[in-house]
Z-matrix of the N, CA and C atoms (Angstrom, degrees):
N
C 1 1.438
C 2 1.524 1 109.46
N 3 1.303 2 117.34 1 112.03
C 4 1.468 3 122.85 2 179.81
C 5 1.523 4 110.39 3 -59.88
N 6 1.317 5 116.16 4 128.53
C 7 1.465 6 121.62 5 176.96
C 8 1.528 7 108.67 6 -97.21
N 9 1.328 8 115.96 7 155.03
C 10 1.452 9 120.42 8 179.95
C 11 1.513 10 111.65 9 -160.87
N 12 1.320 11 115.66 10 -167.30
C 13 1.459 12 122.85 11 -178.89
C 14 1.524 13 110.52 12 -124.06
N 15 1.315 14 115.63 13 153.14
C 16 1.458 15 124.99 14 173.90
C 17 1.521 16 105.92 15 -124.41
N 18 1.325 17 117.01 16 131.10
C 19 1.461 18 122.15 17 -178.90
C 20 1.524 19 108.21 18 -124.44
N 21 1.325 20 117.00 19 122.91
C 22 1.461 21 121.67 20 178.62
C 23 1.529 22 108.34 21 -102.69
N 24 1.315 23 115.94 22 101.47
C 25 1.458 24 121.40 23 -177.29
C 26 1.527 25 112.76 24 -68.89
N 27 1.318 26 116.96 25 -17.15
C 28 1.463 27 119.47 26 -179.73
C 29 1.524 28 111.81 27 -75.41
N 30 1.317 29 118.06 28 -16.71
C 31 1.467 30 119.81 29 179.36
C 32 1.529 31 114.23 30 -119.89
N 33 1.341 32 118.13 31 -12.49
C 34 1.466 33 119.64 32 176.76
C 35 1.518 34 108.61 33 -64.28
N 36 1.333 35 115.83 34 127.36
C 37 1.463 36 119.53 35 -177.03
C 38 1.523 37 112.70 36 -107.72
N 39 1.331 38 116.93 37 9.80
C 40 1.462 39 119.64 38 176.22
C 41 1.513 40 113.71 39 65.87
N 42 1.332 41 117.99 40 34.40
C 43 1.467 42 121.48 41 -175.43
C 44 1.533 43 113.49 42 -83.74
N 45 1.323 44 117.49 43 -12.18
C 46 1.467 45 123.61 44 179.32
C 47 1.537 46 113.55 45 67.80
N 48 1.326 47 118.27 46 12.22
C 49 1.456 48 120.46 47 177.28
C 50 1.522 49 110.35 48 -61.34
N 51 1.330 50 117.58 49 -37.92
C 52 1.462 51 121.26 50 179.29
C 53 1.530 52 111.24 51 -62.36
N 54 1.318 53 116.26 52 -40.92
C 55 1.461 54 121.24 53 179.32
C 56 1.530 55 110.52 54 -65.44
N 57 1.332 56 116.45 55 -45.38
C 58 1.466 57 121.10 56 179.65
C 59 1.520 58 111.15 57 -64.38
N 60 1.329 59 117.17 58 -42.51
C 61 1.471 60 120.89 59 -179.95
C 62 1.521 61 110.95 60 -63.97
N 63 1.332 62 116.44 61 -40.48
C 64 1.463 63 121.52 62 177.98
C 65 1.525 64 110.65 63 -61.84
N 66 1.342 65 116.01 64 -49.33
C 67 1.468 66 119.80 65 179.83
C 68 1.534 67 110.88 66 -60.76
N 69 1.325 68 116.02 67 -42.93
C 70 1.458 69 120.07 68 -178.36
C 71 1.531 70 111.26 69 -65.07
N 72 1.319 71 116.96 70 -50.91
C 73 1.466 72 120.27 71 -176.10
C 74 1.528 73 111.58 72 -63.07
N 75 1.324 74 116.29 73 -38.90
C 76 1.466 75 120.79 74 -175.17
C 77 1.531 76 113.65 75 -95.17
N 78 1.332 77 116.63 76 8.64
C 79 1.470 78 122.24 77 177.10
C 80 1.527 79 112.24 78 55.96
N 81 1.334 80 115.30 79 44.34
C 82 1.461 81 121.53 80 177.26
C 83 1.522 82 107.02 81 -92.57
N 84 1.323 83 118.17 82 127.44
C 85 1.475 84 119.74 83 -178.02
C 86 1.523 85 111.85 84 -58.18
N 87 1.332 86 117.01 85 139.81
C 88 1.468 87 119.55 86 176.88
C 89 1.521 88 110.68 87 -68.05
N 90 1.322 89 115.64 88 164.88
C 91 1.464 90 121.63 89 -177.42
C 92 1.522 91 112.08 90 -55.63
N 93 1.331 92 117.23 91 -31.91
C 94 1.468 93 120.84 92 -177.45
C 95 1.521 94 112.47 93 -62.26
N 96 1.336 95 117.45 94 -25.53
C 97 1.467 96 120.01 95 -179.35
C 98 1.528 97 112.50 96 -102.92
N 99 1.322 98 117.31 97 2.27
C 100 1.462 99 121.02 98 179.88
C 101 1.524 100 109.93 99 -77.71
N 102 1.331 101 114.58 100 171.38
C 103 1.460 102 119.80 101 177.07
C 104 1.523 103 109.30 102 -56.12
N 105 1.342 104 117.84 103 144.17
C 106 1.475 105 120.14 104 178.20
C 107 1.530 106 110.67 105 -54.77
N 108 1.315 107 115.85 106 135.55
C 109 1.456 108 120.97 107 178.43
C 110 1.517 109 114.29 108 84.97
N 111 1.342 110 118.16 109 0.05
C 112 1.465 111 120.46 110 178.64
C 113 1.524 112 109.64 111 -122.09
N 114 1.299 113 115.13 112 167.40
C 115 1.459 114 121.23 113 176.80
C 116 1.517 115 110.86 114 -97.75
N 117 1.323 116 117.34 115 -4.53
C 118 1.454 117 120.08 116 -173.26
C 119 1.518 118 109.15 117 74.12
N 120 1.315 119 117.69 118 173.72
C 121 1.462 120 119.38 119 179.64
C 122 1.531 121 111.24 120 -62.36
N 123 1.309 122 115.71 121 139.21
C 124 1.470 123 122.29 122 174.69
C 125 1.519 124 107.21 123 -132.28
N 126 1.321 125 116.69 124 104.79
C 127 1.456 126 120.27 125 -179.30
C 128 1.516 127 110.89 126 -72.30
N 129 1.324 128 117.18 127 -28.22
C 130 1.468 129 122.79 128 173.52
C 131 1.510 130 106.25 129 -128.85
N 132 1.321 131 116.24 130 132.66
C 133 1.461 132 119.89 131 -177.56
C 134 1.526 133 109.63 132 -135.83
N 135 1.302 134 115.52 133 150.05
C 136 1.456 135 121.80 134 177.53
C 137 1.516 136 108.11 135 -105.57
N 138 1.313 137 115.86 136 128.07
C 139 1.456 138 122.84 137 -178.81
C 140 1.525 139 108.87 138 -119.78
N 141 1.314 140 116.43 139 140.68
C 142 1.463 141 121.11 140 176.18
C 143 1.522 142 108.37 141 -95.84
N 144 1.322 143 115.16 142 130.14
C 145 1.461 144 120.96 143 -179.85
C 146 1.526 145 108.27 144 -119.44
N 147 1.323 146 115.56 145 127.04
C 148 1.465 147 121.56 146 178.97
C 149 1.518 148 108.65 147 -109.59
N 150 1.340 149 114.93 148 141.25
C 151 1.466 150 119.17 149 176.92
C 152 1.522 151 109.58 150 -146.11
N 153 1.321 152 115.72 151 160.97
C 154 1.452 153 120.99 152 178.04
C 155 1.516 154 112.47 153 75.88
N 156 1.337 155 113.90 154 -176.46
C 157 1.465 156 121.52 155 179.50
C 158 1.517 157 107.71 156 -137.64
N 159 1.311 158 115.82 157 158.00
C 160 1.460 159 121.88 158 -178.64
C 161 1.520 160 109.00 159 -55.47
N 162 1.270 161 122.04 160 133.02
C 163 1.462 162 128.66 161 8.64
C 164 1.527 163 113.48 162 -95.03
N 165 1.326 164 117.16 163 8.64
C 166 1.463 165 120.83 164 -177.59
C 167 1.520 166 112.17 165 -105.32
N 168 1.329 167 116.72 166 28.28
C 169 1.468 168 120.54 167 179.59
C 170 1.519 169 109.40 168 -70.67
N 171 1.331 170 114.35 169 150.69
C 172 1.464 171 120.26 170 179.24
C 173 1.518 172 108.92 171 -141.14
N 174 1.314 173 115.53 172 134.51
C 175 1.455 174 121.18 173 175.63
C 176 1.524 175 107.04 174 -124.81
N 177 1.338 176 116.03 175 126.11
C 178 1.462 177 120.33 176 178.57
C 179 1.521 178 109.77 177 -129.56
N 180 1.311 179 115.18 178 152.61
C 181 1.465 180 121.54 179 174.06
C 182 1.522 181 107.70 180 -99.61
N 183 1.323 182 115.73 181 136.07
C 184 1.459 183 121.37 182 -179.00
C 185 1.526 184 108.53 183 -125.29
N 186 1.311 185 116.19 184 121.22
C 187 1.460 186 122.08 185 177.90
C 188 1.526 187 108.24 186 -93.87
N 189 1.332 188 116.65 187 119.99
C 190 1.460 189 121.19 188 -176.36
C 191 1.526 190 112.23 189 -129.63
N 192 1.310 191 114.85 190 149.54
C 193 1.465 192 121.98 191 174.48
C 194 1.521 193 106.55 192 -145.78
N 195 1.312 194 117.30 193 -160.88
C 196 1.457 195 120.16 194 174.35
C 197 1.526 196 107.69 195 -58.07
N 198 1.306 197 117.07 196 139.86
C 199 1.459 198 122.56 197 -178.02
C 200 1.531 199 112.00 198 -87.91
N 201 1.330 200 118.15 199 -3.98
C 202 1.467 201 123.08 200 -178.56
C 203 1.533 202 109.48 201 43.49
N 204 1.320 203 113.08 202 56.32
C 205 1.461 204 122.94 203 -172.38
C 206 1.528 205 113.55 204 -59.16
N 207 1.320 206 114.33 205 152.12
C 208 1.461 207 120.81 206 174.48
C 209 1.522 208 111.16 207 -68.43
N 210 1.330 209 116.08 208 -33.22
C 211 1.472 210 122.68 209 178.73
C 212 1.522 211 108.18 210 -129.83
N 213 1.329 212 118.57 211 72.89
C 214 1.468 213 121.31 212 -173.83
C 215 1.531 214 113.54 213 -62.97
N 216 1.319 215 116.26 214 120.70
C 217 1.457 216 121.27 215 177.84
C 218 1.528 217 110.84 216 -64.93
N 219 1.329 218 116.99 217 -30.97
C 220 1.472 219 121.25 218 -178.04
C 221 1.530 220 111.74 219 -62.15
N 222 1.320 221 116.95 220 -38.33
C 223 1.470 222 121.03 221 -179.23
C 224 1.520 223 110.29 222 -64.72
N 225 1.321 224 115.62 223 -42.74
C 226 1.467 225 121.31 224 -175.41
C 227 1.515 226 113.09 225 -62.97
N 228 1.342 227 118.25 226 -29.28
C 229 1.459 228 120.13 227 -174.87
C 230 1.528 229 114.08 228 -102.64
N 231 1.321 230 118.84 229 -6.06
C 232 1.468 231 120.89 230 -176.30
C 233 1.530 232 110.75 231 -72.93
N 234 1.340 233 118.29 232 113.13
C 235 1.464 234 120.94 233 -178.44
C 236 1.532 235 113.23 234 -73.01
N 237 1.324 236 117.33 235 -16.43
C 238 1.466 237 120.74 236 -177.73
C 239 1.535 238 112.53 237 -99.75
N 240 1.324 239 116.80 238 2.20
C 241 1.466 240 121.00 239 -176.43
C 242 1.525 241 111.46 240 51.71
N 243 1.323 242 115.83 241 41.84
C 244 1.461 243 121.40 242 -177.92
C 245 1.529 244 112.62 243 -89.69
N 246 1.319 245 117.51 244 -9.02
C 247 1.467 246 121.68 245 -177.87
C 248 1.522 247 108.04 246 -116.70
N 249 1.335 248 115.62 247 134.72
C 250 1.459 249 118.36 248 177.41
C 251 1.528 250 110.04 249 -144.49
N 252 1.297 251 114.46 250 160.25
C 253 1.463 252 122.98 251 179.37
C 254 1.521 253 107.20 252 -109.44
N 255 1.317 254 116.45 253 122.50
C 256 1.466 255 120.55 254 179.57
C 257 1.524 256 110.02 255 -67.08
N 258 1.312 257 115.94 256 133.09
C 259 1.459 258 121.20 257 -176.17
C 260 1.534 259 112.46 258 -65.93
N 261 1.303 260 118.82 259 -40.87
C 262 1.453 261 121.40 260 -173.66
C 263 1.509 262 115.92 261 -71.82
N 264 1.344 263 117.25 262 -32.10
C 265 1.467 264 119.25 263 -174.08
C 266 1.530 265 113.91 264 -133.89
N 267 1.330 266 117.92 265 -1.92
C 268 1.453 267 120.92 266 176.52
C 269 1.517 268 115.71 267 75.06
N 270 1.328 269 117.87 268 7.19
C 271 1.463 270 120.67 269 179.42
C 272 1.531 271 108.62 270 -71.13
N 273 1.329 272 115.59 271 130.32
C 274 1.465 273 121.69 272 -179.05
C 275 1.525 274 107.97 273 -92.35
N 276 1.335 275 116.23 274 122.69
C 277 1.458 276 120.91 275 -177.10
C 278 1.524 277 111.28 276 -124.11
N 279 1.329 278 114.75 277 158.24
C 280 1.463 279 122.22 278 -178.40
C 281 1.518 280 109.33 279 -117.93
N 282 1.324 281 116.45 280 132.95
C 283 1.461 282 121.99 281 171.72
C 284 1.522 283 105.92 282 -95.28
N 285 1.338 284 115.67 283 96.76
C 286 1.464 285 119.79 284 -175.00
C 287 1.520 286 112.29 285 -65.87
N 288 1.322 287 118.34 286 -19.21
C 289 1.462 288 120.87 287 176.41
C 290 1.531 289 110.77 288 -71.44
N 291 1.321 290 117.09 289 -25.85
C 292 1.465 291 121.12 290 179.85
C 293 1.529 292 112.34 291 -92.45
N 294 1.325 293 117.44 292 -21.87
C 295 1.468 294 121.95 293 -176.80
C 296 1.531 295 110.05 294 -62.37
N 297 1.336 296 115.63 295 135.28
C 298 1.469 297 120.39 296 178.94
C 299 1.531 298 111.78 297 -104.46
N 300 1.332 299 116.52 298 3.31
C 301 1.468 300 120.46 299 176.05
C 302 1.506 301 115.24 300 68.87
N 303 1.326 302 117.69 301 30.70
C 304 1.471 303 120.94 302 -176.31
C 305 1.529 304 113.56 303 -80.41
N 306 1.322 305 118.36 304 -15.03
C 307 1.466 306 125.07 305 179.15
C 308 1.526 307 114.14 306 70.73
N 309 1.329 308 118.33 307 12.37
C 310 1.468 309 120.31 308 177.60
C 311 1.524 310 110.14 309 -61.56
N 312 1.325 311 116.88 310 -37.33
C 313 1.467 312 120.66 311 -179.82
C 314 1.522 313 110.87 312 -64.86
N 315 1.321 314 117.25 313 -37.50
C 316 1.466 315 121.18 314 179.40
C 317 1.527 316 110.49 315 -64.81
N 318 1.309 317 116.51 316 -37.69
C 319 1.459 318 120.36 317 178.66
C 320 1.523 319 111.63 318 -69.67
N 321 1.328 320 116.93 319 -32.81
C 322 1.464 321 121.19 320 -176.19
C 323 1.520 322 113.81 321 -84.27
N 324 1.311 323 118.25 322 -29.40
C 325 1.465 324 121.48 323 -175.40
C 326 1.528 325 110.64 324 -70.73
N 327 1.345 326 117.67 325 121.34
C 328 1.467 327 119.08 326 -179.29
C 329 1.527 328 113.63 327 -73.99
N 330 1.334 329 117.46 328 -6.03
C 331 1.460 330 121.18 329 -175.84
C 332 1.529 331 114.25 330 -112.97
N 333 1.324 332 118.17 331 4.16
C 334 1.457 333 121.03 332 178.57
C 335 1.518 334 113.70 333 64.49
N 336 1.310 335 116.96 334 33.13
C 337 1.459 336 121.52 335 -174.91
C 338 1.530 337 114.21 336 -75.15
N 339 1.325 338 120.56 337 -47.58
C 340 1.465 339 119.25 338 -175.47
C 341 1.529 340 112.75 339 -55.73
N 342 1.314 341 115.21 340 133.30
C 343 1.461 342 123.91 341 178.86
C 344 1.524 343 107.54 342 -122.09
N 345 1.318 344 116.35 343 157.11
C 346 1.464 345 120.14 344 -178.47
C 347 1.518 346 108.64 345 -131.84
N 348 1.327 347 115.51 346 128.36
C 349 1.454 348 120.97 347 179.65
C 350 1.512 349 111.32 348 -94.38
N 351 1.307 350 115.12 349 -165.60
C 352 1.467 351 120.86 350 -177.98
C 353 1.516 352 113.32 351 -61.92
N 354 1.337 353 117.66 352 -28.99
C 355 1.466 354 120.12 353 -179.34
C 356 1.528 355 112.45 354 -80.09
N 357 1.345 356 118.11 355 -5.58
C 358 1.454 357 122.25 356 176.50
C 359 1.515 358 115.16 357 82.75
N 360 1.331 359 118.31 358 -1.75
C 361 1.452 360 119.93 359 179.97
C 362 1.524 361 110.75 360 -93.21
N 363 1.330 362 115.16 361 155.97
C 364 1.457 363 121.34 362 -178.55
C 365 1.517 364 110.43 363 -72.16
N 366 1.320 365 114.36 364 141.20
C 367 1.457 366 121.25 365 174.23
C 368 1.513 367 107.92 366 -143.29
N 369 1.329 368 115.89 367 154.67
C 370 1.462 369 121.15 368 -178.16
C 371 1.516 370 109.03 369 -166.91
N 372 1.313 371 115.40 370 174.74
C 373 1.463 372 121.63 371 176.94
C 374 1.532 373 109.66 372 -53.32
N 375 1.325 374 115.01 373 131.88
C 376 1.462 375 119.78 374 175.17
C 377 1.526 376 110.25 375 -113.42
N 378 1.348 377 116.42 376 19.63
C 379 1.460 378 123.97 377 177.71
C 380 1.525 379 110.43 378 63.57
N 381 1.340 380 115.86 379 24.57
C 382 1.476 381 121.69 380 -176.00
C 383 1.524 382 109.78 381 46.87
N 384 1.303 383 114.07 382 53.24
C 385 1.461 384 122.39 383 -175.53
C 386 1.521 385 112.54 384 -49.19
N 387 1.336 386 117.00 385 -40.61
C 388 1.463 387 119.93 386 -179.88
C 389 1.527 388 111.28 387 -63.77
N 390 1.304 389 117.91 388 -35.38
C 391 1.470 390 121.89 389 178.19
C 392 1.525 391 110.47 390 -73.84
N 393 1.335 392 117.13 391 -45.46
C 394 1.462 393 121.97 392 -177.43
C 395 1.529 394 110.51 393 -61.70
N 396 1.326 395 116.58 394 -38.21
C 397 1.467 396 119.71 395 179.28
C 398 1.525 397 112.55 396 -67.05
N 399 1.338 398 117.37 397 -16.53
C 400 1.474 399 122.38 398 175.76
C 401 1.527 400 111.17 399 -98.66
N 402 1.334 401 117.13 400 7.42
C 403 1.460 402 120.95 401 179.48
C 404 1.519 403 114.33 402 83.75
N 405 1.334 404 117.24 403 12.08
C 406 1.467 405 121.51 404 179.42
C 407 1.526 406 109.87 405 -97.11
N 408 1.318 407 115.47 406 165.90
C 409 1.460 408 122.09 407 175.18
C 410 1.535 409 108.93 408 -84.48
N 411 1.349 410 117.80 409 157.20
C 412 1.463 411 119.50 410 172.36
C 413 1.538 412 109.64 411 -56.67
N 414 1.330 413 116.90 412 150.45
C 415 1.472 414 122.04 413 -176.54
C 416 1.525 415 111.85 414 -56.49
N 417 1.322 416 118.10 415 -39.19
C 418 1.466 417 121.06 416 -179.16
C 419 1.523 418 111.09 417 -62.70
N 420 1.315 419 116.96 418 -40.46
C 421 1.463 420 122.17 419 -178.56
C 422 1.522 421 110.21 420 -69.87
N 423 1.329 422 115.78 421 -47.64
C 424 1.466 423 119.68 422 -177.78
C 425 1.530 424 112.11 423 -63.73
N 426 1.312 425 117.60 424 -30.44
C 427 1.469 426 120.69 425 -175.84
C 428 1.524 427 114.43 426 -87.23
N 429 1.315 428 118.63 427 -13.13
C 430 1.464 429 122.06 428 -173.20
C 431 1.530 430 111.66 429 -66.49
N 432 1.356 431 118.16 430 110.70
C 433 1.472 432 120.43 431 -176.45
C 434 1.535 433 114.65 432 -57.02
N 435 1.356 434 119.85 433 -45.67
C 436 1.467 435 117.93 434 -178.25
C 437 1.536 436 113.50 435 -89.38
N 438 1.339 437 116.72 436 4.85
C 439 1.472 438 121.93 437 -177.68
C 440 1.528 439 111.94 438 60.94
N 441 1.324 440 115.94 439 39.82
C 442 1.464 441 121.29 440 177.81
C 443 1.525 442 111.29 441 -75.61
N 444 1.325 443 117.26 442 -23.27
C 445 1.459 444 122.14 443 179.05
C 446 1.517 445 109.71 444 -104.82
N 447 1.305 446 115.43 445 138.04
C 448 1.462 447 121.71 446 174.52
C 449 1.525 448 106.81 447 -135.61
N 450 1.309 449 115.98 448 155.00
C 451 1.458 450 121.89 449 176.96
C 452 1.519 451 107.93 450 -135.46
N 453 1.319 452 115.91 451 148.55
C 454 1.458 453 120.29 452 179.05
C 455 1.508 454 110.16 453 169.25
N 456 1.327 455 115.03 454 -168.43
C 457 1.460 456 118.45 455 176.10
C 458 1.520 457 107.90 456 -73.30
N 459 1.294 458 116.65 457 156.90
C 460 1.460 459 119.85 458 -179.36
C 461 1.534 460 110.31 459 -63.52
N 462 1.322 461 117.50 460 -29.38
C 463 1.462 462 120.41 461 176.65
C 464 1.525 463 110.40 462 -66.64
N 465 1.338 464 117.38 463 -46.23
C 466 1.465 465 121.22 464 177.64
C 467 1.533 466 110.55 465 -60.79
N 468 1.308 467 115.59 466 -44.15
C 469 1.463 468 119.92 467 -177.85
C 470 1.520 469 112.12 468 -69.09
N 471 1.337 470 117.90 469 -31.26
C 472 1.470 471 119.78 470 178.51
C 473 1.524 472 110.22 471 -68.26
N 474 1.333 473 118.09 472 -32.62
C 475 1.469 474 121.07 473 175.98
C 476 1.526 475 109.94 474 -66.29
N 477 1.320 476 116.68 475 -42.86
C 478 1.464 477 121.28 476 176.68
C 479 1.533 478 110.14 477 -63.98
N 480 1.313 479 115.93 478 -42.29
C 481 1.459 480 121.40 479 -179.16
C 482 1.528 481 111.66 480 -63.35
N 483 1.316 482 117.04 481 -36.61
C 484 1.465 483 120.86 482 -179.46
C 485 1.527 484 111.29 483 -62.50
N 486 1.320 485 117.37 484 -32.46
C 487 1.463 486 121.88 485 -180.00
C 488 1.532 487 112.09 486 -71.29
N 489 1.326 488 117.59 487 -25.16
C 490 1.469 489 122.16 488 -176.45
C 491 1.533 490 112.67 489 -114.23
N 492 1.312 491 117.63 490 9.38
C 493 1.466 492 121.95 491 -177.06
C 494 1.529 493 111.10 492 54.55
N 495 1.328 494 115.28 493 40.27
C 496 1.464 495 120.92 494 178.44
C 497 1.526 496 109.96 495 -75.16
N 498 1.325 497 115.15 496 159.64
C 499 1.461 498 120.90 497 178.68
C 500 1.517 499 109.08 498 -117.12
N 501 1.307 500 114.65 499 147.70
C 502 1.449 501 120.08 500 174.96
C 503 1.524 502 107.94 501 -81.68
N 504 1.336 503 116.39 502 134.27
C 505 1.459 504 120.87 503 176.20
C 506 1.527 505 107.41 504 -64.70
N 507 1.314 506 116.97 505 131.87
C 508 1.459 507 121.25 506 -174.47
C 509 1.527 508 109.91 507 -116.75
N 510 1.315 509 115.69 508 130.93
C 511 1.467 510 123.54 509 174.60
C 512 1.523 511 107.15 510 -163.01
N 513 1.317 512 116.51 511 165.08
C 514 1.464 513 121.18 512 -178.93
C 515 1.524 514 112.32 513 -59.05
N 516 1.332 515 116.84 514 -27.05
C 517 1.460 516 120.42 515 -178.05
C 518 1.533 517 112.43 516 -82.53
N 519 1.328 518 118.78 517 -2.24
C 520 1.460 519 124.48 518 178.58
C 521 1.539 520 112.05 519 57.90
N 522 1.342 521 117.93 520 63.05
C 523 1.452 522 120.82 521 -179.28
C 524 1.527 523 111.90 522 -62.73
N 525 1.325 524 116.61 523 145.69
C 526 1.464 525 122.84 524 -178.59
C 527 1.526 526 109.39 525 -97.70
N 528 1.335 527 116.13 526 64.87
C 529 1.456 528 122.64 527 -175.90
C 530 1.520 529 110.55 528 -140.68
N 531 1.333 530 115.66 529 133.96
C 532 1.469 531 123.51 530 171.89
C 533 1.509 532 107.40 531 -109.79
N 534 1.351 533 117.36 532 140.69
C 535 1.458 534 121.51 533 179.46
C 536 1.531 535 109.18 534 -128.39
N 537 1.329 536 115.70 535 125.42
C 538 1.458 537 121.74 536 175.83
C 539 1.521 538 108.42 537 -107.16
N 540 1.303 539 116.06 538 144.87
C 541 1.448 540 119.10 539 174.22
C 542 1.462 541 113.32 540 115.04
């Protein structure tokens, strides 16, 4: 059963709690300790999107991470076979011991997901695999104050999406993300 994320833009308040929870749970250094001029790796990031013009302007916050795509472009281009998709749940994971830091995955990913830390190897959201295997939600989902983020199987998320007229994010890589709002 392919797992994915649901993002409700109508309630996301851009508080960055999801980003902080992700960094904390996964022991990712905060921006203050990253290289000067960088934010350091961010497996989950909040982006502000503006649309329309006055008086119909709209600004929304969008929390994004790895899309755990059905057809991940990153896997297809990795020369070291360091990226794989788990058969049982579709979670895309990276073996950082195998990664050679060539950045081919970064060039192939249509969503800018691959991040690189001080060791030069690729890292990204792993869907808090250790938490999910214990029956818990990913840290970003559990920490979200307005519950704008949800995680589950794509079937579960499609039922939630139907209630809010959400749309599935569409791309050639078949991202596992629903967006409401």
